[in-house]
C-alpha positions as CSV (number, residue, x, y, z in Angstrom):
1,M,-6.6,2.5,-14.7
2,E,-10.2,1.8,-15.2
3,A,-9.4,-2.2,-13.9
4,V,-8.1,-0.7,-10.4
5,M,-10.7,1.9,-10.3
6,A,-13.3,-1.3,-10.9
7,W,-11.7,-2.0,-7.0
8,A,-11.9,1.3,-5.7
9,R,-12.1,2.3,-2.3
10,W,-14.1,1.6,0.7
11,I,-15.9,4.5,1.9
12,F,-14.8,6.7,4.4
13,L,-16.7,6.2,8.5
14,A,-17.8,8.7,10.4
15,A,-15.4,9.2,13.2
16,A,-17.6,9.1,16.2
17,A,-19.3,6.0,15.0
18,L,-16.0,4.3,14.5
19,A,-14.2,5.2,17.4
20,A,-17.1,3.9,19.6
21,A,-16.5,0.2,18.1
22,L,-13.1,0.5,18.5
23,T,-12.6,1.6,21.9
24,A,-15.6,-1.1,23.4
25,S,-14.9,-3.3,26.1
26,P,-13.8,-6.8,24.7
27,T,-15.5,-9.8,25.9
28,R,-15.5,-13.5,24.6
29,A,-19.6,-13.5,24.0
30,S,-19.0,-14.2,20.2
31,R,-16.8,-17.7,21.3
32,D,-20.7,-18.9,22.9
33,A,-22.6,-17.7,20.1
34,G,-24.4,-20.7,19.4
35,P,-22.5,-24.2,17.6
36,L,-21.0,-23.9,14.5
37,P,-21.3,-26.1,11.3
38,S,-18.8,-28.8,11.5
39,P,-16.3,-29.7,8.8
40,R,-18.2,-32.8,8.3
41,D,-20.9,-31.0,6.9
42,A,-19.0,-30.3,3.6
43,E,-20.4,-33.0,0.9
44,S,-18.6,-36.7,1.2
45,S,-18.1,-36.5,-2.1
46,P,-17.5,-32.7,-3.4
47,A,-17.7,-31.5,-6.9
48,I,-14.2,-30.9,-8.2
49,V,-13.8,-29.1,-11.8
50,T,-10.2,-28.3,-13.0
51,A,-9.6,-26.3,-15.7
52,P,-6.2,-25.6,-17.9
53,E,-4.5,-23.3,-15.0
54,A,-5.5,-25.8,-12.4
55,P,-8.3,-23.9,-10.5
56,R,-10.2,-26.6,-8.6
57,A,-13.6,-25.7,-7.2
58,T,-15.2,-27.7,-4.1
59,L,-18.7,-27.3,-2.8
60,Y,-19.6,-26.4,0.8
61,P,-22.8,-26.3,2.4
62,S,-21.6,-23.1,4.4
63,A,-19.0,-20.3,4.3
64,A,-18.3,-21.4,7.9
65,S,-17.1,-25.0,7.0
66,A,-15.4,-23.9,3.8
67,L,-13.5,-21.3,5.9
68,R,-12.5,-24.2,8.7
69,E,-11.2,-26.5,6.0
70,L,-8.9,-23.4,4.8
71,L,-7.8,-22.8,8.3
72,K,-6.2,-26.3,8.8
73,S,-2.9,-25.3,7.3
74,H,-2.6,-23.0,10.4
75,P,-2.1,-19.3,8.9
76,A,-0.3,-16.5,10.3
77,V,-2.4,-13.7,8.4
78,V,-5.4,-14.3,6.4
79,A,-6.4,-11.7,4.2
80,F,-9.8,-11.3,3.1
81,G,-10.7,-9.2,-0.1
82,E,-14.2,-8.5,-1.4
83,F,-15.5,-7.3,-4.6
84,H,-17.5,-4.0,-3.1
85,Q,-21.1,-3.7,-3.1
86,T,-22.8,-0.4,-4.6
87,K,-25.8,1.2,-4.4
88,A,-27.1,-0.5,-7.6
89,T,-26.9,-4.0,-5.7
90,A,-27.9,-2.3,-2.2
91,R,-30.6,-4.9,-1.6
92,I,-28.4,-7.8,-1.8
93,P,-26.4,-8.9,1.3
94,S,-23.0,-7.6,1.0
95,A,-20.1,-9.6,1.4
96,L,-18.9,-7.6,4.1
97,K,-22.2,-8.4,6.4
98,R,-21.8,-12.1,5.6
99,F,-18.4,-12.3,6.4
100,T,-19.2,-10.9,9.7
101,R,-22.2,-12.9,10.3
102,L,-20.7,-16.3,9.1
103,M,-17.2,-16.3,9.6
104,L,-15.9,-13.8,11.9
105,P,-16.9,-16.3,14.5
106,V,-15.2,-19.3,13.2
107,L,-11.6,-17.2,13.1
108,V,-12.2,-16.1,16.6
109,K,-12.8,-19.6,17.9
110,A,-9.8,-20.4,15.7
111,G,-7.9,-18.0,17.8
112,A,-7.3,-14.8,15.7
113,T,-6.2,-12.6,17.5
114,D,-6.1,-9.0,15.3
115,L,-8.1,-7.3,12.7
116,V,-6.8,-5.6,10.2
117,V,-9.9,-3.6,8.3
118,E,-9.3,-1.3,5.2
119,T,-11.0,1.8,6.5
120,W,-9.8,5.0,8.2
121,I,-11.2,7.6,10.4
122,T,-11.7,11.4,9.1
123,T,-11.6,14.3,11.3
124,G,-11.3,17.2,9.2
125,S,-8.3,18.4,10.5
126,C,-6.5,18.1,7.3
127,G,-8.6,21.1,5.9
128,E,-9.4,21.4,2.1
129,Q,-7.8,18.3,0.7
130,E,-9.5,16.0,2.9
131,K,-12.6,17.5,2.2
132,Q,-12.4,17.1,-1.3
133,A,-10.9,13.8,-1.0
134,V,-13.7,12.1,0.9
135,A,-16.2,13.9,-1.2
136,Q,-14.5,12.4,-4.5
137,V,-14.1,8.8,-3.2
138,E,-17.7,8.6,-2.3
139,K,-18.7,9.8,-5.3
140,T,-16.3,7.4,-7.7
141,T,-17.0,4.2,-5.1
142,E,-20.9,4.6,-5.5
143,R,-21.2,2.0,-1.7
144,P,-24.5,2.1,0.1
145,K,-24.8,4.3,3.0
146,H,-25.6,1.0,5.0
147,T,-21.9,0.2,4.2
148,E,-20.6,2.5,7.3
149,N,-22.6,0.7,10.0
150,E,-21.7,-2.8,8.2
151,V,-18.0,-1.9,8.9
152,V,-18.6,-0.9,12.8
153,T,-20.4,-3.4,13.3
154,L,-17.7,-5.7,11.9
155,L,-15.3,-4.0,14.2
156,A,-17.3,-4.1,17.0
157,S,-17.9,-7.6,16.8
158,A,-14.3,-8.1,16.4
159,K,-13.7,-6.2,19.7
160,R,-16.3,-8.6,21.8
161,G,-14.6,-11.4,20.5
162,G,-11.5,-10.4,22.0
163,M,-9.5,-9.3,19.0
164,Q,-7.5,-6.0,18.6
165,P,-9.3,-4.2,15.8
166,R,-6.8,-1.9,13.7
167,I,-7.8,0.9,10.8
168,L,-5.7,2.1,8.9
169,Q,-3.8,5.7,9.8
170,I,-4.1,8.5,7.2
171,G,-2.5,11.7,8.1
172,C,-2.4,15.2,6.5
173,K,0.6,14.3,4.0
174,D,-0.9,11.5,3.2
175,Y,-4.0,13.3,1.5
176,Q,-1.9,16.1,0.1
177,A,0.1,13.2,-1.7
178,M,-3.7,12.0,-3.2
179,M,-4.9,14.8,-4.5
180,G,-3.5,16.5,-7.7
181,G,-4.8,19.7,-9.4
182,G,-8.0,19.2,-7.2
183,E,-8.6,15.4,-8.3
184,V,-8.1,12.7,-6.5
185,D,-4.8,10.6,-7.5
186,F,-6.3,6.9,-7.6
187,D,-2.6,5.4,-8.2
188,R,-1.6,7.2,-5.2
189,L,-4.7,6.3,-3.0
190,L,-4.0,2.9,-3.7
191,R,-0.5,2.9,-3.2
192,V,-0.7,4.8,0.5
193,T,-3.5,2.0,0.7
194,R,-1.3,-0.6,0.4
195,D,1.2,0.8,2.6
196,Q,-1.1,1.4,5.5
197,L,-2.4,-1.9,5.2
198,E,0.8,-3.9,5.1
199,A,1.9,-1.7,8.2
200,Q,-0.9,-2.3,10.3
201,I,-0.4,-6.2,9.9
202,R,3.3,-6.0,10.4
203,A,2.6,-4.1,13.7
204,A,-0.3,-7.0,14.7
205,L,2.1,-9.5,14.0
206,A,4.7,-7.9,16.1
207,R,2.3,-7.5,19.2
208,S,2.9,-9.6,21.8
209,G,0.5,-12.2,22.1
210,S,-0.6,-12.1,18.4
211,R,-1.3,-15.4,17.0
212,M,-2.9,-15.2,13.9
213,V,-3.9,-11.8,12.1
214,V,-6.6,-11.3,9.8
215,S,-7.1,-8.2,7.3
216,Y,-10.3,-7.3,5.3
217,G,-10.6,-5.1,2.4
218,G,-10.8,-5.0,-1.0
219,A,-9.7,-8.0,-3.8
220,L,-6.6,-5.7,-5.0
221,H,-4.2,-5.2,-2.1
222,N,-4.5,-9.0,-0.6
223,D,-3.4,-10.4,-4.0
224,L,-0.6,-13.4,-3.6
225,R,0.1,-13.2,-7.3
226,P,-0.8,-9.8,-8.5
227,A,-1.1,-9.0,-12.1
228,A,1.7,-7.1,-13.2
229,E,-0.2,-3.8,-13.6
230,L,-1.2,-4.3,-10.3
231,A,1.6,-5.5,-8.1
232,A,2.4,-2.0,-7.1
233,Y,-0.9,-2.2,-4.7
234,A,-0.9,-5.4,-3.5
235,F,1.1,-6.4,0.0
236,G,0.3,-10.3,-0.5
237,P,4.3,-11.5,-1.6
238,A,5.6,-8.9,0.9
239,V,3.5,-10.2,3.7
240,S,3.3,-14.1,2.9
241,K,7.6,-13.6,2.9
242,A,7.4,-12.1,6.2
243,V,5.6,-15.2,7.5
244,N,7.3,-18.1,6.0
245,G,4.6,-18.5,3.5
246,R,2.0,-18.8,6.2
247,Y,-0.5,-16.8,4.2
248,L,-3.8,-17.2,3.1
249,E,-5.3,-14.8,0.3
250,I,-9.6,-15.7,0.1
251,D,-11.3,-13.4,-2.0
252,L,-15.3,-13.1,-0.8
253,Y,-17.3,-12.6,-4.0
254,V,-21.6,-12.5,-3.5
255,P,-22.7,-14.1,-7.4
256,E,-25.5,-11.1,-8.2
257,L,-22.8,-8.8,-7.6
258,I,-20.3,-10.2,-10.3
259,E,-22.0,-12.4,-13.1
260,N,-22.5,-8.9,-15.1
261,N,-18.9,-7.9,-14.5
262,A,-16.5,-8.7,-17.6
263,T,-13.2,-8.1,-15.8
264,I,-14.5,-11.1,-13.4
265,R,-15.7,-13.5,-15.8
266,A,-12.5,-13.4,-17.6
267,Q,-10.4,-14.5,-14.7
268,P,-9.6,-18.7,-15.2
269,W,-11.4,-19.2,-12.1
270,Y,-14.8,-17.6,-12.6
271,A,-15.5,-20.8,-16.0
272,V,-14.4,-23.3,-13.1
273,Y,-17.1,-21.6,-10.6
274,R,-19.8,-21.6,-13.3
275,H,-19.4,-25.6,-14.1
276,S,-19.3,-26.6,-10.2
277,R,-21.8,-24.1,-8.7
278,K,-24.8,-25.5,-7.1
279,R,-28.2,-23.8,-5.6
280,G,-27.5,-23.2,-2.1
281,R,-23.9,-24.3,-1.6
282,V,-20.8,-22.3,-1.4
283,T,-18.5,-22.7,-3.7
284,L,-14.6,-22.3,-3.0
285,V,-12.4,-22.4,-5.9
286,R,-8.3,-23.2,-5.7
287,R,-6.8,-20.7,-7.5
288,S,-3.0,-22.0,-5.6
289,D,-1.9,-23.2,-2.5
290,S,-2.5,-20.3,-0.8
291,S,-5.3,-18.4,-2.9
292,F,-8.8,-19.0,-3.0
293,A,-12.3,-17.2,-4.3
294,L,-15.3,-18.1,-2.3
295,V,-18.3,-17.2,-3.9
296,F,-21.7,-17.5,-1.6
297,P,-25.0,-18.6,-2.5
298,R,-27.4,-16.7,-4.5
299,S,-29.5,-14.6,-2.4
300,R,-32.7,-15.6,-4.3
């Protein structure tokens, strides 16, 4: 369970702020936010490093240019995952903040129509079980307080760009399932989150006018080829099958947040990243045809 806990949950949001973001009037303002870097900005001879398990790393001048390259495959679902920020790393700009500022405009311009975010509103209507679940998850995840504002900013920015934002719908029965003996059952929490994410993505795909669905959450549920012990928590295989393979898994990493994490460092793609990284460049590691790790440049 330690490996699972390392990917633990998004902080719960204040209902009023989140509801305001979801109900704001949509505009196309973000489509006109200024020129985006050209795909030609990528280095003419990008550095490529191979490893026994065949990950390949390519350097790009920006996250936007790397994303535009990936979108050339015309995916129906683009599932982003992040390694969560904690209070100890709060001074470093989060992957969430960078995604909203650098990558969301690219998705809007590319025609993304729906955004599913791994978070939900707490209303207080589910009694003591909801209260205990909220308190325990917040304590476990140690998420900085400003994460609330960053999630709301993401939802509001997507709405302004003309996208339809969606969040998870957690009811009293879900809180009852999560709580056992007064403690959060994180296995059940992860399963509920997986089920909710998949349901919201499928609902977005079925919506009239939907063309490209984007999801954003922790780098666990979006796994296309999850490890056996984590397979029960991943929607990637089922959603990929539902869209006939038009699925992209893109995990976002801030180097300062992962460089001392033993679990991340043990993954095959990380060695490829270390050998190819270059100051000021975005490193995109291809783990398979539809699975990528994107590492931002260091903040300092």
